[in-house]
C-alpha positions in Angstrom: -0.1 -32.2 -16.5 0.2 -28.4 -16.3 3.3 -27.1 -14.8 3.0 -24.4 -12.2 4.6 -21.0 -13.2 7.5 -20.4 -10.8 7.4 -17.0 -9.1 10.4 -14.9 -9.5 12.1 -13.1 -6.4 10.7 -9.5 -6.0 13.5 -6.7 -6.1 13.7 -4.3 -3.5 13.9 -1.4 -5.9 10.7 0.7 -6.6 10.3 2.2 -10.0 7.5 4.7 -9.6 5.9 5.4 -12.8 3.2 8.0 -12.0 2.2 9.8 -9.1 -1.5 11.0 -9.1 -1.7 14.7 -8.7 -5.7 14.3 -8.7 -6.5 11.0 -6.6 -8.7 8.8 -8.7 -10.4 7.9 -5.4 -10.7 8.8 -1.8 -9.9 6.8 1.5 -13.4 6.2 2.1 -13.9 4.6 -1.7 -10.8 2.6 -1.1 -11.9 1.1 2.1 -14.7 -0.3 0.2 -12.7 -2.1 -2.5 -12.6 -5.7 -2.3 -9.5 -7.6 -1.4 -7.7 -10.3 -3.4 -7.4 -13.9 -2.2 -3.9 -13.2 -0.9 -5.0 -10.3 1.4 -8.1 -12.4 2.6 -6.3 -15.3 3.3 -2.9 -14.0 4.9 -3.5 -10.7 6.3 -6.8 -10.6 8.4 -5.3 -9.4 11.6 -3.2 -6.6 10.1 -6.1 -5.3 8.2 -8.2 -5.3 11.2 -5.7 -3.5 13.4 -5.0 -1.1 10.3 -8.7 -0.4 9.8 -9.2 0.2 13.6 -6.6 2.8 13.5 -8.3 4.4 10.6 -11.7 4.7 12.4 -10.0 6.2 15.2 -8.4 9.2 13.4 -9.3 11.8 10.5 -7.0 10.1 8.3 -6.9 10.9 4.5 -4.8 9.8 1.4 -1.7 11.8 0.9 -0.5 10.2 -2.2 -1.4 7.7 -4.8 1.5 6.2 -7.1 1.6 3.5 -9.6 4.9 1.3 -8.8 6.8 -1.2 -10.7 8.2 -3.6 -7.6 9.0 -6.2 -10.1 6.1 -8.6 -9.2 5.0 -10.9 -11.9 1.6 -9.8 -11.5 2.3 -6.4 -12.9 2.1 -2.7 -11.6 0.8 -2.0 -8.3 -0.9 1.1 -6.9 0.6 2.2 -3.6 -1.8 4.5 -1.5 -0.1 6.2 1.4 -2.4 7.8 4.1 -1.4 10.6 6.5 -1.0 8.2 9.3 1.4 6.2 7.5 -0.6 3.2 6.3 0.3 1.9 2.7 -2.6 0.3 1.0 -1.3 -2.0 -2.1 -3.7 -2.7 -4.8 -3.2 -4.5 -8.0 -3.4 -1.7 -10.7 -4.7 -4.3 -13.4 -7.4 -5.4 -11.0 -8.3 -1.9 -10.0 -8.5 -0.8 -13.7 -11.0 -4.1 -14.5 -13.2 -3.0 -11.1 -12.1 -6.4 -9.6 -11.2 -7.0 -6.0 -7.9 -5.2 -5.9 -6.4 -4.8 -2.4 -3.4 -6.9 -1.9 -2.4 -5.9 1.6 -1.9 -3.1 4.0 1.5 -2.3 5.3 2.3 0.0 8.3 5.2 2.2 6.6 8.4 2.6 8.2 10.3 5.9 8.0 13.1 4.5 5.6 10.3 3.2 3.4 8.4 6.4 3.4 11.6 8.2 2.3 12.3 5.6 -0.4 9.1 7.0 -2.2 10.4 10.4 -2.1 10.6 12.3 -5.3 10.0 15.7 -6.4 6.3 14.5 -6.5 6.1 13.2 -2.8 7.6 14.2 0.2 6.3 12.9 3.4 5.5 15.4 6.0 7.0 15.3 9.6 3.8 13.7 11.0 3.8 10.9 8.4 7.4 10.2 9.0 7.0 10.1 12.9 4.2 7.6 12.5 6.7 5.4 10.4 9.2 5.7 13.3 6.4 4.4 15.6 5.5 1.6 13.2 9.1 0.5 13.2 9.6 0.7 16.9 6.2 -1.1 17.5 7.3 -3.8 14.8 3.6 -3.2 13.4 4.3 -5.2 10.1 4.8 -8.4 12.3 1.2 -8.6 13.2 
């Protein structure tokens, strides 16, 4: 009998490995990437709300970074849009050209500032959107 591998808790510390100065893809291309089973099963309502927001705006990617969130499945790509959405992708699956979108988060202001580094500073508009997401409890969708 095969034993299931027990998942380790994910720490709340982000270690940014690389911030892509030249984005390897656009927001339009990102929206065409397939999603992982986790995203397909658990996050459809959040996905639909987030995508409807994108369709109503001239949104664009402001930052893509490779992040170690301590997840047992490896590194993630965190793709932040100007309106404060964060698309989280499996970096391994992206590199293998497999469906890779894990989830979409509505960034909170403190979450955006946690990403801050000499390579990425969210602008005031993006921070304001983060405050709005928190007030409206957008990640509880």
